[in-house]
C-alpha positions in Angstrom: -127.9 44.7 216.7 -126.9 47.1 219.4 -128.2 50.6 218.8 -125.6 53.3 218.8 -126.1 56.4 221.0 -125.8 59.5 218.8 -124.3 62.3 220.9 -126.2 65.5 221.3 -123.7 68.4 221.0 -123.6 71.8 222.6 -121.9 75.0 221.4 -118.7 74.1 223.3 -118.4 70.5 221.9 -119.4 71.2 218.3 -116.1 72.6 216.8 -114.0 69.8 218.2 -116.5 67.1 217.1 -116.7 68.2 213.4 -112.9 68.2 212.9 -113.2 64.4 212.1 -112.8 62.9 208.6 -116.6 62.8 207.8 -119.2 64.0 210.2 -123.0 64.5 209.7 -124.9 66.6 212.1 -128.7 66.6 212.4 -130.0 70.1 213.4 -133.4 69.6 215.1 -136.1 71.0 217.4 -137.6 68.7 219.9 -141.2 69.6 219.0 -140.7 69.5 215.2 -142.8 66.7 213.7 -140.5 66.3 210.7 -137.5 66.0 213.0 -139.3 63.3 214.9 -140.0 61.5 211.7 -136.4 61.8 210.5 -134.9 60.5 213.8 -135.2 56.8 213.0 -133.9 57.4 209.5 -130.9 59.2 210.9 -130.3 56.4 213.5 -130.5 53.7 210.9 -128.0 55.5 208.6 -125.7 55.9 211.6 -125.6 52.1 211.9 -124.9 51.5 208.2 -122.2 54.1 208.0 -120.6 53.2 211.4 -117.0 52.9 210.0 -117.2 55.8 207.6 -119.1 58.7 209.2 -119.5 60.1 212.7 -123.0 61.2 213.6 -124.2 63.9 216.0 -127.3 66.0 216.8 -127.8 69.6 217.8 -130.9 71.0 219.3 -131.0 74.4 217.5 -133.3 75.9 220.2 -130.5 75.3 222.8 -127.7 76.3 220.4 -128.9 79.4 218.6 -125.3 80.6 217.9 -124.6 77.5 215.7 -128.0 77.9 214.1 -127.2 81.4 213.0 -123.6 80.5 212.0 -124.9 77.9 209.5 -128.0 80.0 208.5 -130.4 77.2 209.5 -133.9 78.4 208.9 -135.8 75.1 209.0 -135.5 71.7 210.6 -134.6 69.0 210.2 -131.4 70.1 208.5 -128.3 68.1 207.9 -124.8 69.3 207.4 -121.9 67.1 206.4 -118.4 68.1 207.5 -115.0 66.9 206.4 -112.1 68.1 208.5 -114.2 70.8 210.1 -115.3 72.3 206.7 -118.9 72.0 205.3 -119.0 69.8 202.3 -122.7 69.3 202.0 -126.1 70.4 203.3 -129.6 69.0 202.8 -133.0 68.9 204.4 -135.7 66.3 205.1 -135.7 63.1 203.0 -138.6 60.8 202.4 -136.9 57.5 203.4 -133.7 55.9 204.7 -132.6 55.0 201.2 -132.8 58.6 200.0 -130.9 59.8 203.1 -128.2 57.1 202.6 -127.8 58.1 198.9 -127.1 61.7 199.9 -124.4 60.5 202.3 -122.8 58.2 199.7 -122.9 61.1 197.2 -120.7 63.2 199.5 -118.4 60.4 200.4 -117.7 59.8 196.7 -117.2 63.5 195.9 -114.8 64.1 198.8 
């Protein structure tokens, strides 16, 4: 299986990227141990939801404006967007199955 490259967005790219049907964005810090632990889970989920959800990352230390806009106080943090609007938020999960269940939950609701 070819691994997808998940784009890392900046302030300027963010608004345009989240206008899609379903988008999940991982808000992270490079030095955050929980973020490092969640990265493989996020990447695996991006493979499984390839046709349903777009995935992206944002380093909150380089994009503090976005961090403040969405009131992100801890990392990792995930926000699901539909058509540019927030339709879900959640923090660290313990495994890929739990992460995928959260994504499925939002797909079904919306």
